[in-house]
C-alpha positions, 0 to 999 in steps of 0.5 A: 478526449473519450468522457467515459473513457478514464484513467488512475494512478497510483502512488509508485517509487522507485530510483533511476534503474528501477521505477515503478507506477502502477494504474487501471484504465477505465470505461466507466470510472468507480465512483470515487468522491464522497460526503462524509456522512454517519447515515448508512445507507450513503455509506453503503451505496459510496461502498458499492458504486466502489466495485461498480465498474467496467475495466477497459482491457488490452488498451494501449497506454503512454507514459510521460516521465520528463523527456522519457515516453513508455509503451505499455497495455492494459490487462484483461481487468484494464491494471497496467504496469510501467517498469523503466529506467530513468535517462537522468539522475532523481533527486529524493523526492516525489516526481510527477508523471503523466499517463494517457490512455490511447487509441490505435492511431495514438488519440488520447481517450483519457490522461491523467497525472501521478507521481512516484516517489524517489527514496534517499538511498541512506534512509530507512524504509518501511512496509505496512499492512494496513487491515488489523495492523494500522486500521481497525479492520476484523480481517479474520470474521468476514462479518465483521469485516463488512459491518466495518466497510460498511456502516462508516466512511474513510472518515470514521474509520478508526486506527489504532491508538498510538498508530499515526504517531509511531509512524509520524515518529519513524517518517522523519527518523534519521532524516528531514523533514524535506525527505521523509523515510518511504513507507509502502502500505501491502494490503489484500484490499482490492484496488477498489478500495484504493481513495477509500484507504487514501481519504482514511491515513490521510485523515489520521494524519499517516504518512503519505507512501505507496500502496500496493493492493490486490487485484479490482473485484466486481460488487459481484465479489464483495464478500470475498474483499480482503481474501487472497493466498498469502503468495500475492502479498509476499511477492509484492514485498519481495518486489518492494525489497528488490527495486531497493536493495541499500535501504534498511527495512521495517516490516509491521503487521498483524496475527490476524492472518499470515503476516508472522509467516510471510514476515520470517520467510522474507528475513530468511532470505533478506537477513541483511536487508530487514532492521526489525518486525513489527507484529499486532498481536490480533489474535491472543489464541495465535500468540505462542504460535507469532513468538515462535516465528519472531524468534526465528527472525531474532535468530537472523539479528532481526529485531522483533516485537510482538505487541499489543498497544503502539505505544510498547513499538514506540519504546522499542524502536526508541530502545534499538535507535530507529527513533532518535 
């Protein structure tokens, strides 16, 4: 194997007829291991290293899933996507996959293991934004957002009070501990921050789930982190709904950017697939606009709540039967 080449696999999702796994191949891998220090300079250096990477474009990749083999090629930025149908029935839960980067002679340059989640068909599914919905990020102000990224590490980033408690209760609602309800974390943050976010969520005891993030950025674009058109996020959410037509979905977002409009647009198209929409009131000056959009959601017989503290959202989830 070529030690300078690395394969990065992100948590996938799907069911027998539509499995999806994403990842990147790098010629030089971003450093992801970190000493969790309170030293600002240590944190700044680590963050910069996440954006100093060299993608491997147009290299062949091979996925192994049970007895199946699927081939693909990375894109210009080293990104790959596998989408396939399983040959056998799949039990609900996590299943391992292996992805290899291979040369023109089918020699393996690098390989790695990932996993894909298959939810139980009767379960709820939850789609949540990250920044300013779960994690305090100040997304609307680039200076404050960068300050949060630079001076804090994944274990010192703050999440909103009771957010983890709410998500933990939802993960086990109407199911058992062996088959938790699936969570999808859809964000404008870049794939550069994948391991950073995984550690933040693990440390704060948020449910495990599949992350769907934004295109890789280089260090020169660091000041643009978290900024993307809402169309990309809209498409990512709609792909999840298309993959699970029999699931009942619950959305979580905030009103710092475009979440209320994105979710209202999706409810307009998929009203029977959506159980509830929760929006955290980050920007009070946008409260009236947000309430207007949530009224449109309610008009489709979908529950909706604009809330400040997750304790309010927990009580609402209990009142509509989301939490038993």
